[in-house]
Structures are given as C-alpha cells and as structure tokens.
PyMOL Python script that loads the backbone (N, CA, C, O; Angstrom):
from pymol import cmd

cmd.read_pdbstr("""\
ATOM      1  N   UNK A   1      21.190 -78.371-139.472  1.00  0.00           N
ATOM      2  CA  UNK A   1      21.542 -78.840-138.497  1.00  0.00           C
ATOM      3  C   UNK A   1      21.489 -77.383-136.853  1.00  0.00           C
ATOM      4  O   UNK A   1      21.882 -76.286-137.249  1.00  0.00           O
ATOM      5  N   UNK A   2      21.332 -77.389-136.269  1.00  0.00           N
ATOM      6  CA  UNK A   2      21.210 -75.917-134.990  1.00  0.00           C
ATOM      7  C   UNK A   2      22.912 -76.042-134.955  1.00  0.00           C
ATOM      8  O   UNK A   2      23.761 -76.923-134.815  1.00  0.00           O
ATOM      9  N   UNK A   3      22.870 -75.150-135.088  1.00  0.00           N
ATOM     10  CA  UNK A   3      22.135 -73.944-134.318  1.00  0.00           C
ATOM     11  C   UNK A   3      22.484 -72.926-135.732  1.00  0.00           C
ATOM     12  O   UNK A   3      22.747 -71.723-135.727  1.00  0.00           O
ATOM     13  N   UNK A   4      22.355 -74.134-137.252  1.00  0.00           N
ATOM     14  CA  UNK A   4      22.114 -73.148-138.202  1.00  0.00           C
ATOM     15  C   UNK A   4      20.846 -72.105-138.699  1.00  0.00           C
ATOM     16  O   UNK A   4      19.767 -72.618-138.995  1.00  0.00           O
ATOM     17  N   UNK A   5      20.950 -71.231-138.744  1.00  0.00           N
ATOM     18  CA  UNK A   5      19.769 -70.908-139.414  1.00  0.00           C
ATOM     19  C   UNK A   5      18.603 -70.809-139.952  1.00  0.00           C
ATOM     20  O   UNK A   5      17.647 -70.057-139.766  1.00  0.00           O
ATOM     21  N   UNK A   6      18.860 -71.869-140.805  1.00  0.00           N
ATOM     22  CA  UNK A   6      17.612 -72.303-142.514  1.00  0.00           C
ATOM     23  C   UNK A   6      17.224 -73.206-141.398  1.00  0.00           C
ATOM     24  O   UNK A   6      16.092 -73.171-141.883  1.00  0.00           O
ATOM     25  N   UNK A   7      16.999 -74.478-139.700  1.00  0.00           N
ATOM     26  CA  UNK A   7      16.569 -74.979-139.575  1.00  0.00           C
ATOM     27  C   UNK A   7      15.796 -74.185-138.381  1.00  0.00           C
ATOM     28  O   UNK A   7      15.360 -74.901-137.481  1.00  0.00           O
ATOM     29  N   UNK A   8      15.615 -73.012-138.294  1.00  0.00           N
ATOM     30  CA  UNK A   8      14.779 -72.823-137.324  1.00  0.00           C
ATOM     31  C   UNK A   8      13.630 -71.888-138.770  1.00  0.00           C
ATOM     32  O   UNK A   8      12.420 -71.798-138.558  1.00  0.00           O
ATOM     33  N   UNK A   9      14.087 -71.449-139.765  1.00  0.00           N
ATOM     34  CA  UNK A   9      13.214 -71.120-140.653  1.00  0.00           C
ATOM     35  C   UNK A   9      12.229 -71.894-141.266  1.00  0.00           C
ATOM     36  O   UNK A   9      11.045 -71.695-141.537  1.00  0.00           O
ATOM     37  N   UNK A  10      13.085 -72.927-141.435  1.00  0.00           N
ATOM     38  CA  UNK A  10      12.184 -74.674-142.020  1.00  0.00           C
ATOM     39  C   UNK A  10      10.695 -74.306-141.129  1.00  0.00           C
ATOM     40  O   UNK A  10       9.497 -74.127-141.348  1.00  0.00           O
ATOM     41  N   UNK A  11      11.684 -74.332-139.978  1.00  0.00           N
ATOM     42  CA  UNK A  11      10.310 -74.527-138.716  1.00  0.00           C
ATOM     43  C   UNK A  11       9.550 -73.608-138.750  1.00  0.00           C
ATOM     44  O   UNK A  11       8.533 -74.078-139.259  1.00  0.00           O
ATOM     45  N   UNK A  12       9.356 -72.403-138.494  1.00  0.00           N
ATOM     46  CA  UNK A  12       9.166 -71.714-138.903  1.00  0.00           C
ATOM     47  C   UNK A  12       7.630 -71.475-140.265  1.00  0.00           C
ATOM     48  O   UNK A  12       6.449 -71.210-140.041  1.00  0.00           O
ATOM     49  N   UNK A  13       8.343 -71.712-141.581  1.00  0.00           N
ATOM     50  CA  UNK A  13       7.239 -72.338-142.844  1.00  0.00           C
ATOM     51  C   UNK A  13       6.688 -73.037-142.335  1.00  0.00           C
ATOM     52  O   UNK A  13       5.582 -72.558-142.084  1.00  0.00           O
ATOM     53  N   UNK A  14       6.831 -74.397-141.838  1.00  0.00           N
ATOM     54  CA  UNK A  14       6.351 -75.100-141.667  1.00  0.00           C
ATOM     55  C   UNK A  14       5.203 -74.910-140.595  1.00  0.00           C
ATOM     56  O   UNK A  14       4.046 -75.298-140.754  1.00  0.00           O
ATOM     57  N   UNK A  15       5.604 -74.373-139.679  1.00  0.00           N
ATOM     58  CA  UNK A  15       4.648 -73.994-138.414  1.00  0.00           C
ATOM     59  C   UNK A  15       3.213 -73.293-138.952  1.00  0.00           C
ATOM     60  O   UNK A  15       2.184 -73.683-138.400  1.00  0.00           O
ATOM     61  N   UNK A  16       3.114 -72.359-139.918  1.00  0.00           N
ATOM     62  CA  UNK A  16       3.446 -71.058-140.939  1.00  0.00           C
ATOM     63  C   UNK A  16       3.011 -69.343-139.680  1.00  0.00           C
ATOM     64  O   UNK A  16       2.237 -68.387-139.709  1.00  0.00           O
ATOM     65  N   UNK A  17       3.976 -69.824-138.873  1.00  0.00           N
ATOM     66  CA  UNK A  17       3.999 -68.570-137.485  1.00  0.00           C
ATOM     67  C   UNK A  17       5.583 -67.633-137.825  1.00  0.00           C
ATOM     68  O   UNK A  17       6.727 -68.081-137.902  1.00  0.00           O
ATOM     69  N   UNK A  18       5.257 -66.695-137.924  1.00  0.00           N
ATOM     70  CA  UNK A  18       6.254 -65.973-137.104  1.00  0.00           C
ATOM     71  C   UNK A  18       7.483 -65.776-136.301  1.00  0.00           C
ATOM     72  O   UNK A  18       7.261 -64.668-135.812  1.00  0.00           O
ATOM     73  N   UNK A  19       8.050 -65.960-136.083  1.00  0.00           N
ATOM     74  CA  UNK A  19       9.290 -65.811-135.481  1.00  0.00           C
ATOM     75  C   UNK A  19       8.676 -65.693-133.272  1.00  0.00           C
ATOM     76  O   UNK A  19       8.956 -66.151-132.164  1.00  0.00           O
ATOM     77  N   UNK A  20       7.896 -64.894-133.868  1.00  0.00           N
ATOM     78  CA  UNK A  20       8.169 -63.475-131.756  1.00  0.00           C
ATOM     79  C   UNK A  20       6.402 -64.521-131.498  1.00  0.00           C
ATOM     80  O   UNK A  20       5.978 -64.467-130.343  1.00  0.00           O
ATOM     81  N   UNK A  21       5.833 -65.067-132.165  1.00  0.00           N
ATOM     82  CA  UNK A  21       5.067 -65.776-131.912  1.00  0.00           C
ATOM     83  C   UNK A  21       5.144 -67.485-131.355  1.00  0.00           C
ATOM     84  O   UNK A  21       4.364 -68.250-130.787  1.00  0.00           O
ATOM     85  N   UNK A  22       6.548 -67.559-131.877  1.00  0.00           N
ATOM     86  CA  UNK A  22       7.235 -69.499-131.115  1.00  0.00           C
ATOM     87  C   UNK A  22       7.814 -69.093-129.807  1.00  0.00           C
ATOM     88  O   UNK A  22       8.031 -67.930-129.468  1.00  0.00           O
ATOM     89  N   UNK A  23       7.986 -69.899-129.276  1.00  0.00           N
ATOM     90  CA  UNK A  23       8.923 -70.379-127.872  1.00  0.00           C
ATOM     91  C   UNK A  23       9.995 -71.632-128.291  1.00  0.00           C
ATOM     92  O   UNK A  23       9.751 -72.808-128.560  1.00  0.00           O
ATOM     93  N   UNK A  24      11.450 -70.800-128.228  1.00  0.00           N
ATOM     94  CA  UNK A  24      12.124 -71.640-128.784  1.00  0.00           C
ATOM     95  C   UNK A  24      12.926 -72.342-127.692  1.00  0.00           C
ATOM     96  O   UNK A  24      14.004 -71.749-127.742  1.00  0.00           O
ATOM     97  N   UNK A  25      13.057 -73.644-126.343  1.00  0.00           N
ATOM     98  CA  UNK A  25      13.620 -73.542-125.253  1.00  0.00           C
ATOM     99  C   UNK A  25      14.620 -74.804-125.332  1.00  0.00           C
ATOM    100  O   UNK A  25      14.136 -75.935-125.281  1.00  0.00           O
ATOM    101  N   UNK A  26      15.950 -74.627-125.450  1.00  0.00           N
ATOM    102  CA  UNK A  26      16.603 -75.712-125.254  1.00  0.00           C
ATOM    103  C   UNK A  26      17.901 -75.245-124.412  1.00  0.00           C
ATOM    104  O   UNK A  26      18.311 -74.091-124.290  1.00  0.00           O
ATOM    105  N   UNK A  27      18.743 -77.071-123.562  1.00  0.00           N
ATOM    106  CA  UNK A  27      19.844 -76.880-123.195  1.00  0.00           C
ATOM    107  C   UNK A  27      21.348 -75.546-123.665  1.00  0.00           C
ATOM    108  O   UNK A  27      22.073 -74.951-122.867  1.00  0.00           O
ATOM    109  N   UNK A  28      21.354 -75.483-124.908  1.00  0.00           N
ATOM    110  CA  UNK A  28      22.241 -75.246-125.285  1.00  0.00           C
ATOM    111  C   UNK A  28      22.556 -73.617-125.514  1.00  0.00           C
ATOM    112  O   UNK A  28      21.902 -72.998-126.353  1.00  0.00           O
ATOM    113  N   UNK A  29      23.027 -73.319-125.154  1.00  0.00           N
ATOM    114  CA  UNK A  29      22.852 -72.336-125.488  1.00  0.00           C
ATOM    115  C   UNK A  29      23.776 -70.501-126.487  1.00  0.00           C
ATOM    116  O   UNK A  29      23.788 -69.273-126.395  1.00  0.00           O
ATOM    117  N   UNK A  30      24.461 -71.857-127.464  1.00  0.00           N
ATOM    118  CA  UNK A  30      24.623 -71.307-128.280  1.00  0.00           C
ATOM    119  C   UNK A  30      23.705 -71.418-129.569  1.00  0.00           C
ATOM    120  O   UNK A  30      23.969 -70.633-130.480  1.00  0.00           O
ATOM    121  N   UNK A  31      22.499 -72.440-129.775  1.00  0.00           N
ATOM    122  CA  UNK A  31      21.131 -72.500-130.153  1.00  0.00           C
ATOM    123  C   UNK A  31      20.125 -71.948-129.626  1.00  0.00           C
ATOM    124  O   UNK A  31      19.155 -71.575-130.286  1.00  0.00           O
ATOM    125  N   UNK A  32      20.249 -71.808-128.174  1.00  0.00           N
ATOM    126  CA  UNK A  32      19.315 -70.523-128.196  1.00  0.00           C
ATOM    127  C   UNK A  32      19.313 -69.862-128.642  1.00  0.00           C
ATOM    128  O   UNK A  32      18.528 -69.672-129.571  1.00  0.00           O
ATOM    129  N   UNK A  33      20.648 -68.672-128.080  1.00  0.00           N
ATOM    130  CA  UNK A  33      20.964 -67.634-129.140  1.00  0.00           C
ATOM    131  C   UNK A  33      20.458 -67.418-130.694  1.00  0.00           C
ATOM    132  O   UNK A  33      19.907 -66.421-131.162  1.00  0.00           O
ATOM    133  N   UNK A  34      20.741 -68.411-131.223  1.00  0.00           N
ATOM    134  CA  UNK A  34      20.242 -68.578-132.728  1.00  0.00           C
ATOM    135  C   UNK A  34      18.714 -68.548-133.235  1.00  0.00           C
ATOM    136  O   UNK A  34      17.964 -68.277-134.173  1.00  0.00           O
ATOM    137  N   UNK A  35      18.777 -68.860-132.381  1.00  0.00           N
ATOM    138  CA  UNK A  35      16.813 -68.849-132.357  1.00  0.00           C
ATOM    139  C   UNK A  35      16.145 -67.040-131.876  1.00  0.00           C
ATOM    140  O   UNK A  35      15.436 -66.272-132.526  1.00  0.00           O
ATOM    141  N   UNK A  36      16.878 -66.874-130.233  1.00  0.00           N
ATOM    142  CA  UNK A  36      16.224 -65.148-130.762  1.00  0.00           C
ATOM    143  C   UNK A  36      16.998 -64.658-131.564  1.00  0.00           C
ATOM    144  O   UNK A  36      16.255 -64.551-132.540  1.00  0.00           O
ATOM    145  N   UNK A  37      18.477 -64.073-132.041  1.00  0.00           N
ATOM    146  CA  UNK A  37      18.349 -63.502-133.264  1.00  0.00           C
ATOM    147  C   UNK A  37      16.738 -63.674-134.411  1.00  0.00           C
ATOM    148  O   UNK A  37      15.916 -62.850-134.813  1.00  0.00           O
ATOM    149  N   UNK A  38      16.861 -64.790-134.551  1.00  0.00           N
ATOM    150  CA  UNK A  38      15.432 -64.801-135.102  1.00  0.00           C
ATOM    151  C   UNK A  38      14.353 -64.080-135.158  1.00  0.00           C
ATOM    152  O   UNK A  38      13.722 -63.748-136.162  1.00  0.00           O
ATOM    153  N   UNK A  39      14.023 -63.691-133.377  1.00  0.00           N
ATOM    154  CA  UNK A  39      12.981 -63.480-132.729  1.00  0.00           C
ATOM    155  C   UNK A  39      12.118 -64.368-132.250  1.00  0.00           C
ATOM    156  O   UNK A  39      10.924 -64.220-131.987  1.00  0.00           O
ATOM    157  N   UNK A  40      13.029 -65.615-132.122  1.00  0.00           N
ATOM    158  CA  UNK A  40      11.620 -66.656-131.552  1.00  0.00           C
ATOM    159  C   UNK A  40      12.206 -65.763-130.018  1.00  0.00           C
ATOM    160  O   UNK A  40      13.213 -65.135-129.692  1.00  0.00           O
ATOM    161  N   UNK A  41      10.945 -66.150-129.408  1.00  0.00           N
ATOM    162  CA  UNK A  41      10.808 -65.963-127.636  1.00  0.00           C
ATOM    163  C   UNK A  41      12.116 -67.477-126.718  1.00  0.00           C
ATOM    164  O   UNK A  41      11.696 -68.481-126.143  1.00  0.00           O
ATOM    165  N   UNK A  42      13.583 -67.104-126.896  1.00  0.00           N
ATOM    166  CA  UNK A  42      14.006 -67.902-126.668  1.00  0.00           C
ATOM    167  C   UNK A  42      14.686 -68.379-125.654  1.00  0.00           C
ATOM    168  O   UNK A  42      15.722 -67.743-125.463  1.00  0.00           O
ATOM    169  N   UNK A  43      14.414 -69.714-124.542  1.00  0.00           N
ATOM    170  CA  UNK A  43      14.929 -69.982-123.579  1.00  0.00           C
ATOM    171  C   UNK A  43      16.060 -71.001-122.805  1.00  0.00           C
ATOM    172  O   UNK A  43      15.987 -72.224-122.687  1.00  0.00           O
ATOM    173  N   UNK A  44      16.870 -70.306-122.438  1.00  0.00           N
ATOM    174  CA  UNK A  44      18.119 -71.177-122.000  1.00  0.00           C
ATOM    175  C   UNK A  44      17.747 -72.640-120.867  1.00  0.00           C
ATOM    176  O   UNK A  44      18.060 -72.446-119.692  1.00  0.00           O
ATOM    177  N   UNK A  45      17.078 -74.100-121.223  1.00  0.00           N
ATOM    178  CA  UNK A  45      16.985 -74.686-120.365  1.00  0.00           C
ATOM    179  C   UNK A  45      17.956 -75.046-119.250  1.00  0.00           C
ATOM    180  O   UNK A  45      19.151 -75.188-119.513  1.00  0.00           O
ATOM    181  N   UNK A  46      17.532 -75.182-118.135  1.00  0.00           N
ATOM    182  CA  UNK A  46      18.558 -74.635-116.625  1.00  0.00           C
ATOM    183  C   UNK A  46      17.942 -76.167-115.353  1.00  0.00           C
ATOM    184  O   UNK A  46      18.293 -77.105-114.637  1.00  0.00           O
ATOM    185  N   UNK A  47      17.025 -75.513-115.794  1.00  0.00           N
ATOM    186  CA  UNK A  47      16.057 -76.657-115.114  1.00  0.00           C
ATOM    187  C   UNK A  47      14.667 -76.277-115.275  1.00  0.00           C
ATOM    188  O   UNK A  47      13.999 -75.606-116.062  1.00  0.00           O
ATOM    189  N   UNK A  48      14.456 -77.090-114.038  1.00  0.00           N
ATOM    190  CA  UNK A  48      12.767 -77.327-114.493  1.00  0.00           C
ATOM    191  C   UNK A  48      11.667 -75.830-113.774  1.00  0.00           C
ATOM    192  O   UNK A  48      11.097 -74.955-114.427  1.00  0.00           O
ATOM    193  N   UNK A  49      11.697 -76.007-112.372  1.00  0.00           N
ATOM    194  CA  UNK A  49      11.814 -74.229-112.522  1.00  0.00           C
ATOM    195  C   UNK A  49      11.843 -72.973-112.763  1.00  0.00           C
ATOM    196  O   UNK A  49      11.277 -71.886-112.643  1.00  0.00           O
ATOM    197  N   UNK A  50      13.382 -73.975-113.442  1.00  0.00           N
ATOM    198  CA  UNK A  50      13.420 -72.322-113.837  1.00  0.00           C
ATOM    199  C   UNK A  50      12.853 -72.557-115.511  1.00  0.00           C
ATOM    200  O   UNK A  50      13.282 -71.569-116.106  1.00  0.00           O
ATOM    201  N   UNK A  51      12.261 -73.231-116.277  1.00  0.00           N
ATOM    202  CA  UNK A  51      12.168 -73.251-116.592  1.00  0.00           C
ATOM    203  C   UNK A  51      10.250 -73.018-116.582  1.00  0.00           C
ATOM    204  O   UNK A  51       9.865 -72.889-117.744  1.00  0.00           O
ATOM    205  N   UNK A  52       9.868 -72.996-116.248  1.00  0.00           N
ATOM    206  CA  UNK A  52       8.623 -72.814-115.529  1.00  0.00           C
ATOM    207  C   UNK A  52       8.072 -71.171-115.455  1.00  0.00           C
ATOM    208  O   UNK A  52       7.286 -70.516-116.141  1.00  0.00           O
ATOM    209  N   UNK A  53       8.890 -70.884-114.289  1.00  0.00           N
ATOM    210  CA  UNK A  53       9.410 -69.019-114.885  1.00  0.00           C
ATOM    211  C   UNK A  53       9.692 -68.263-115.362  1.00  0.00           C
ATOM    212  O   UNK A  53       9.541 -67.049-115.219  1.00  0.00           O
ATOM    213  N   UNK A  54      10.357 -69.114-116.306  1.00  0.00           N
ATOM    214  CA  UNK A  54      10.332 -67.849-117.664  1.00  0.00           C
ATOM    215  C   UNK A  54       9.190 -68.070-118.475  1.00  0.00           C
ATOM    216  O   UNK A  54       8.726 -67.139-119.133  1.00  0.00           O
ATOM    217  N   UNK A  55       8.475 -69.680-118.507  1.00  0.00           N
ATOM    218  CA  UNK A  55       7.806 -69.872-119.263  1.00  0.00           C
ATOM    219  C   UNK A  55       6.354 -68.634-118.899  1.00  0.00           C
ATOM    220  O   UNK A  55       5.950 -67.823-119.733  1.00  0.00           O
ATOM    221  N   UNK A  56       5.700 -68.810-117.257  1.00  0.00           N
ATOM    222  CA  UNK A  56       5.857 -67.618-116.829  1.00  0.00           C
ATOM    223  C   UNK A  56       5.570 -66.457-116.871  1.00  0.00           C
ATOM    224  O   UNK A  56       4.835 -65.641-116.315  1.00  0.00           O
ATOM    225  N   UNK A  57       6.385 -66.541-117.737  1.00  0.00           N
ATOM    226  CA  UNK A  57       6.647 -64.760-117.609  1.00  0.00           C
ATOM    227  C   UNK A  57       6.231 -64.066-118.971  1.00  0.00           C
ATOM    228  O   UNK A  57       5.786 -62.919-118.936  1.00  0.00           O
ATOM    229  N   UNK A  58       6.378 -64.782-120.237  1.00  0.00           N
ATOM    230  CA  UNK A  58       5.965 -64.775-120.875  1.00  0.00           C
ATOM    231  C   UNK A  58       4.462 -65.236-121.063  1.00  0.00           C
ATOM    232  O   UNK A  58       3.874 -65.735-122.023  1.00  0.00           O
ATOM    233  N   UNK A  59       4.134 -64.946-120.026  1.00  0.00           N
ATOM    234  CA  UNK A  59       2.574 -65.737-120.030  1.00  0.00           C
ATOM    235  C   UNK A  59       2.533 -66.743-120.683  1.00  0.00           C
ATOM    236  O   UNK A  59       1.361 -66.494-120.964  1.00  0.00           O
ATOM    237  N   UNK A  60       2.789 -68.066-121.426  1.00  0.00           N
ATOM    238  CA  UNK A  60       2.466 -69.351-121.513  1.00  0.00           C
ATOM    239  C   UNK A  60       1.811 -70.344-120.316  1.00  0.00           C
ATOM    240  O   UNK A  60       2.095 -70.765-119.195  1.00  0.00           O
ATOM    241  N   UNK A  61       0.646 -70.434-121.413  1.00  0.00           N
ATOM    242  CA  UNK A  61      -0.497 -71.329-121.006  1.00  0.00           C
ATOM    243  C   UNK A  61       0.183 -72.684-120.804  1.00  0.00           C
ATOM    244  O   UNK A  61       0.817 -72.966-121.821  1.00  0.00           O
ATOM    245  N   UNK A  62       0.269 -73.510-119.976  1.00  0.00           N
ATOM    246  CA  UNK A  62       0.920 -74.908-120.268  1.00  0.00           C
ATOM    247  C   UNK A  62      -0.571 -75.666-119.917  1.00  0.00           C
ATOM    248  O   UNK A  62      -1.617 -75.054-120.134  1.00  0.00           O
ATOM    249  N   UNK A  63      -0.580 -76.944-119.399  1.00  0.00           N
ATOM    250  CA  UNK A  63      -1.089 -78.042-119.679  1.00  0.00           C
ATOM    251  C   UNK A  63      -2.406 -77.751-118.361  1.00  0.00           C
ATOM    252  O   UNK A  63      -3.636 -77.750-118.379  1.00  0.00           O
ATOM    253  N   UNK A  64      -1.281 -77.511-117.231  1.00  0.00           N
ATOM    254  CA  UNK A  64      -2.229 -77.862-115.642  1.00  0.00           C
ATOM    255  C   UNK A  64      -3.134 -75.664-115.904  1.00  0.00           C
ATOM    256  O   UNK A  64      -3.681 -74.872-115.137  1.00  0.00           O
ATOM    257  N   UNK A  65      -2.882 -75.659-116.904  1.00  0.00           N
ATOM    258  CA  UNK A  65      -3.560 -74.222-116.718  1.00  0.00           C
ATOM    259  C   UNK A  65      -4.501 -74.141-117.763  1.00  0.00           C
ATOM    260  O   UNK A  65      -5.120 -73.085-117.890  1.00  0.00           O
ATOM    261  N   UNK A  66      -4.700 -75.028-118.490  1.00  0.00           N
ATOM    262  CA  UNK A  66      -5.122 -75.339-119.522  1.00  0.00           C
ATOM    263  C   UNK A  66      -7.236 -75.671-119.285  1.00  0.00           C
ATOM    264  O   UNK A  66      -7.283 -76.854-118.947  1.00  0.00           O
ATOM    265  N   UNK A  67      -8.429 -75.232-119.329  1.00  0.00           N
ATOM    266  CA  UNK A  67      -9.595 -76.536-119.105  1.00  0.00           C
ATOM    267  C   UNK A  67      -9.952 -77.442-118.601  1.00  0.00           C
ATOM    268  O   UNK A  67     -10.734 -76.877-117.837  1.00  0.00           O
ATOM    269  N   UNK A  68     -10.045 -78.442-118.368  1.00  0.00           N
ATOM    270  CA  UNK A  68      -9.954 -80.238-118.767  1.00  0.00           C
ATOM    271  C   UNK A  68     -11.195 -80.390-119.342  1.00  0.00           C
ATOM    272  O   UNK A  68     -11.549 -81.491-119.764  1.00  0.00           O
TER     273      UNK A  68
END
""", "prot")
cmd.dss("prot")
cmd.show_as("cartoon", "prot")
cmd.util.cbc("prot")
cmd.orient("prot")
C-alpha cells in the first residue's frame, strides 16, 4: 500500500515508463513525498485551481488543450 516504494515501482513497470515521465497527484503529503523520492513529478493536491497551475507549470496538456 502507499506510500510503500513497491507500489510506485509496480506502477512504473506496468506502464513501461521511467518515473520522470510520470506525474503523481495525491492529497496525502506522505504519498507525494514517496513518489517524489522515486523521481516522479509529484503534486500535492489541495485545490483544483492549484492542481491546474501545477500541471501547467509542468507543461502537461489537459483534455481541453487537446485538438478535437
């Protein structure tokens, strides 16, 4: 279970991606810190507005940004 390192490593293995290519979002800081230690772009969810700003800062394209 989170924040155990094995949970994050299992997800990376299943995705076939390095941690640096992934964004992890959680409302619990201990889970965010665990993901960040493994190299994820980790975002502590506090509000929707703050989440969108953090995703924008990372250059993450959201659904409304994608062509239809």
